[in-house]
C-alpha positions, 0 to 999 in steps of 0.5 A: 297557702296551708297543707292539710294532712289529717288533722294537721295543717301546716304551711306549704314549703318548697323546701320541704317538698324539695327535700322529699324529691332529692332523696327520690333522686332528683338534683338539688336545683331541679328539686327546687325548681319543681317545688316551686312550680308545684307551689305555683299551681296549687296557688292558681288551682285551690284555695287557702287550704289544700289536702296533702293528696292536692299536693301529690297530684300537683307534684305528679303532674309537674314531674310527668310533664318534665319527663321525670317518670322513674323519680315519679315511680319512686315518689309514689312507692315512698308516699304509698308506703308512708300513708298506708303503713302497709307491712312489708319486708324487703330482702336484699341478698348478695355475697360479700362485697356487693353493697348490700348494705349501702343499697339497703341503707340507701332504698330504705332512706328513699322509700321512708323505711325506718327499720334496717336489719342484717342477717349478720346480726341474726347470726351473731345472735344465734352464734352467742346463744346456741353451742358452737359444737351443735352448729359449727357452721354458724362460727365462720364467715359465709365464704369459709363455713367449710372450715367448720363442716363436720360431714363426709358428704361429697361435693362442693364443701364451701357450698354445703357448708354455706347452705347449712349456715344460711338455712339456719339463719334464714329460718330465724330471719324468717320468724323475725319477719313473721313478727315484723309483719305482724306488728305492722312494721315496714323492714329491709333486710340485707345479708348473705344469708337471703338466698331463694329455696332454702326456707319456705316462705308462706304464700301471701306474705308481703316479702319481696327479695332482690339480689345484688352482684358484681360481675367483675372480679376486678371491681369486686376486689376494688370494693373491699379496698376501697371499704377499708377506707371507711371501716376497720375491715382488713381488705386481705381478710377478704381479698385472700378469699376471693375465689370463694366469694365469688363461687357464692356470688355464682351460686346466689344469683343462679339460685335467684334467676331460677326462682325468678328473684331479680338480680341487680348488677351492683355499679355506682351506689346511688345509680344501684340504689335507685334501680333497687327502688324501681324494682320494689315499686314495680313489685309494690304496684304488681301486688297492691295496684298503688 
């Protein structure tokens, strides 16, 4: 049996469909079983050539019959994004150590989005381009930006400095997002500088924002230690500043909830990725009516 996708025809392959189902959350053995069921269903329903939409309909029928509604929602979002190439920007924020990079990469993989960018890279470009005397807050990490704050403003110096830094980085990031949308790209942005309300975003942009948090401080500390096993980032650099990091977490979460931005508790990595994709799928359904 051949599957026609546009002008191309390829043999139906259980393994190919199974790989997609595994990416969207089915266990390996279940994915192979579902794919085989889809193949058998198509053989009964159709001729020797079927359309890609026939495959997707049959897959949806099998998953729905098996009660895999969340997998189906994620799968439909992936199919829709890949089929329409609708330009979108998905922004994932949160303080250091909440799992932004891992969740952003995982969500992009599930949704079939190739481009993932960190706002830390945007900050690095700005820091290397602009004179540090003009914008000293860019010279420090988000949780130690107050070291370079040159202001007599009263109040929480950490949050004042962070807002200065985040507003600058976010303005540059919004410009990047504007360019990405103009070029018809699908992009996942992640970083601590994704804070609602600091920079105005034009109405009607297909930009969807989410924030991650780790409610338990002990779990948050454990993550910095665990991260050292796969990177060269010294956990003590973060653990010695855990109070500032937690303060930023509270600030970002509070602003996000006030702005109606979904806040997702970062738990087990795979579970958090699927929860994130579920939230994205809901927003895509509400905006575009998938």
